[in-house]
N, C-alpha and C positions, 0 to 999 in steps of 0.2 A: 511219493511217500516221504516221511520225515526222518526215520531212523533206518539204518542198515543193521543186519544181524551182527556185524563186527563191533558195533557200538554198544551192544547190550550184553550184560553179564555182571559178574561180581556179586555183591550183596544187594539183593533187591528187598527194600523195606516195604512190607505190606501195611499200608496206612490204615489207622483206626478211624472210625466215624466219631471223632471227638465230640462229646455231647455237652449240652447246656445243663444247668442245675435242675431244670424242670423236665428233663427228658423222660423221667419215669412216669409221667402223666399221660393218660390216654387222650387228653385234650391238647397236648403240646404239638404244635404244627411245624415249628422251625427249630430243630434241636441240634443243628451243627454249630458248635462253638468255634466261630471263624478265627478269633484271636488265638485261642489255644491250639487249634489245628495249624495255624500259620507258624506259631512258635515251635511246635513239634517237628514239622517238616524242615524248618530252617535249622534246628539243632542237629537233626540227623544228617543233613547234608554237610554241615560244618564239621561234624565228627567223622565223616569219611565214607558214608554209604554211597554206592555206585548208581543206583536207580531206585525209583519209587513206583509202586502200583497202588492205586486207590480202589475203594469201593468193590472189594471182592467179598469173600465170606466174612473175614475179620472186619472189613469195612462196611458190613451190613448193607450191601447193595439192595438186597431184597426187603430190607426193613426201613428204608428211607422213603418218605413221600417225594413226589416229583420235585417240589421246590427245595426240599432238603438235599436231594441228590444234586440239583443245580448248584446249591450253595457249596457243597463239598467239592464239586468239579472246579467252579470258578475260584474258590479260595486256594485250591491246590495248584492250579495253573499260576496264579499270582505269586504264591509263596515260593514255588520252585524256581520260577523265572528263568527257565531253560538252563539251570545250572547242572542238572543231571537229567537223563531220560525219564519221562513221566508217562506212565500208562494209566489211563482213566477208565475205571470199571464201568462197563455198559451192559452187563449181562442182565437178562430179564426173561420172564416166562413167555412173553409175547414177541415173536420174531419181528413184527413190524415196529414195535417200540424200539428195537435196536436202531432203526433208521432215525427215529426221532431223537434218541439220545446222541447218536453220532453227529447229527446235524448241529446239536447244541455244542458238542465238543469242538466241532469245526468253527462255529461262530465265535467261540471264546478263545480261539487260537491254540487249542490242544493239538498235539502232534502224534499221539499214540493212544490206543485203547487196549484194555484187558477185556477180552470177549469170550465168554463161555457159551455153551449150548442152551437154547431155550429149554426149560426144565419142567414145565407143568406135566407134559407127557414126554416119555423118553423119545428123543428124536431118532428115527430109523438111521442106521449107519450109512445107508446109501444117500441120505440127504445131507450128511455133514459137509461134504465138499460143496454141495449146492449152496448151503447157507453161507459158508465163508466166502465162496466165490462171488455171490451176489453182493454181499456187504463190501468186499474188496473192490468190486467194480463200481459201486456207488460212491465209494470214498477212496479213490486211488492215492490221494494226498495224505492219508492217515495210516500210520503203521499199526499193525495188529499183533497183539500178544495173545495167543490162544490160552484160554483158561481151562485147563483140563482138571475137572473135579468130579469124578464119577459118583461119589456118595451123594453130592448135592444136585448134580446135573443129570444123574440117573443113566448115564451112558459112558462106557469106557471106549475111548477113541482108539481103534486098533491100528497097528502098524500098516495094515493094508490100505488105509485111507490116505496116508501121507504122500504117496506118489502124486496124488491129485492136489493135496494142499501145498506142496512145494512149488507148484506151478503158479500159485497166486503170489505175485511179486511183493505185495505189501504185508504178507504174513512173514514176520521176521523173528518171532520170539514165542516161547511157550512156557507157561508155569505148569509144571507137571511133576507129580511125586509118585505116580501110581504105575511104576514099571518094575518088573523083575529085572535082574541083571541080563538075563538072556534076551528079554524083549527090548531092553535098553540098547543092547548091541545091535539088534536088527533095526531098531528105529534109527540109530545114527548112521547106518548104511544109507538111509534115505535122506535124512535132514541135514547132515553135515554140509556146510557151505550155504545153507539156506535159512535155517531156523536156530536161533540161540536157545538152548535148553536150560531152563532155570529149575533146578531140583530143590528138594527140601534140605534144610540145613543139616539134618542128620543123615543125609546121603552125600554130604560133602566128600567124605571118603567112603567108597572108592569112585563115586560117579564123576568127580571132577577129572580124575585120571582117564575115565572112559569117554569123555567128550562133553560133559556138561559145561556150560559157559558161566554158571553162577548158581547161587542158592537164594531162595526166598525165605523171609523170616519176619515174624512179628514179635518174637521175644525181645528184640532189640529196643522196643519202646520202654523197657525197663532199664536200658543202658546197653549200647551197642558193642562194647569193647570185647566181651568174650566171643561174639560172633565174628568180629573183625579179626581177632587174634587167630581164630580157627581158619579163616580165609587166608590170612598171611601164611600160616604154616602149610596149608594145602598148596598154595601157589609156589611155595619154596620147595615143595616135594618132601617135606618133613613129615612122613607118615606117622611115626610114633607121637610127635607133638600134636598133630591134627587129631589123632584118636584120643589122646589124653584130654584135650580141650573139649572134644565132643562128650567124653565121659563126664567131665566136670559139669557141662551144661545139662546133661541128662540127670545127674544126681541132684542138681538144683531145680529140677522140675521144668527145665527148658524156659524158665521165665514166666510161665503161666500154667498153673495147675487146674484151672477151672474152665468151664465152657467159655467160648470166646466172647459171648455177649454179657456174661455175668461180671461180678466184681473180680478183676484180675490183679496180678501183682503190679501191673502198670499204675494202678491207683495209689500205690504206696511206695513205689521205688524212687520217686522224686525226680525222674527224668523228664516226664511230660505230665500234663494235667489232662487225663483222658475223659474225665467227666462222669456224669450219672449213667445209670443203666436204664435202657429202654425196655418197654414191653416187647415181647412176652417175658423176657428174662427178669424184669422188675417185679412181676407178680409174686413170685415165691419169696422175694426179699421184703415184702410188706410185713411179713411175720418178724417181729423184733429178734426172736431167738435165731431164726434162720439167717437173718442179715448179720447178726453178731458172729455167727459161725463162719459165714462167707468172708467177712472182713478179717477175721483172725487167720483163716487159711491164706488169704491174699497177703497179709502182713508177713507171715512166716515165709511165703514164697519170695516176697520182695527182699527180705533180709538175706536169703540164700543167694539171690541173684546179685545183690549189692556186694557181697563178699567176692564173687567172681569178677565184678567190675573193678573192685579195688585191686585184685590180683593181676588183671590183664590190661587195664587202662594205661599204666605207665609204659609198658613195652610197645603198645600200639601208638601212643603219642610220641614215643622216642623214635620209632622206625618209620612211622607213617603207614598208610594202608596200601597194599599191593594193588596195582591196576588190574583191570580185567584181562 
């Protein structure tokens, strides 16, 4: 395998499916804007994020054609260029397509994948270890980040499954926000020393103190400095400051007040060029009034987030970003 669990953590940027200007058309077949995606990933790395995961829900893995998914994977590998750990999303409704996607990742030189459960039908809990074990054995050279997303993948992975999952050597990380504190504690009795647990940014306190290795975030594509400042405070053990920054981010809408596929603050914050909205999200925006309202919401959200960036950027740039 390529990564160990000790290498993974910190602020994990969930990469967007940066889109071309024609992405709103049902006839558009190649809608990944490679240049803008490259620029976005490069900027986030230079500004201090610790790792990147692509083509999850925010990265619209389900909404990309095969060729578009290939474009996103290839461009991401080339842009990151091994500067930070990179987990490439391969989740699909079809279990055998996981093999096809992972073969492509391997051919392109990818070292890690973000892999959730097949989701057209809920996967029986007793089959979860089987799926991950077979994938791990087929691709022992590729590190696996479990993508635990019960609302979209239709199954909550219970703690009882993890004694089997930790036996799979290339499962080294997990993106997971769906645990109560009590379940989180029981989970870490099993996964500590095996799987780096990446929680939601708004679980930074108290879950980092309880064993999380890092937090995932896509608000940072409007500017990463509030998220990085919260990470620094949490790593320093400064609970009051961590909570204060978290409250700041919550009051600013977290950097994105709308559905992930619609017009978000990222379109107006000036940090990246996220591009046009794809169907099905584009359909409601064809009404001029609806689009104008969506754009105004996004502009207001972007302005709130820019204020936080102006507040926290100087201290992050002065002190640097705390390591994992």
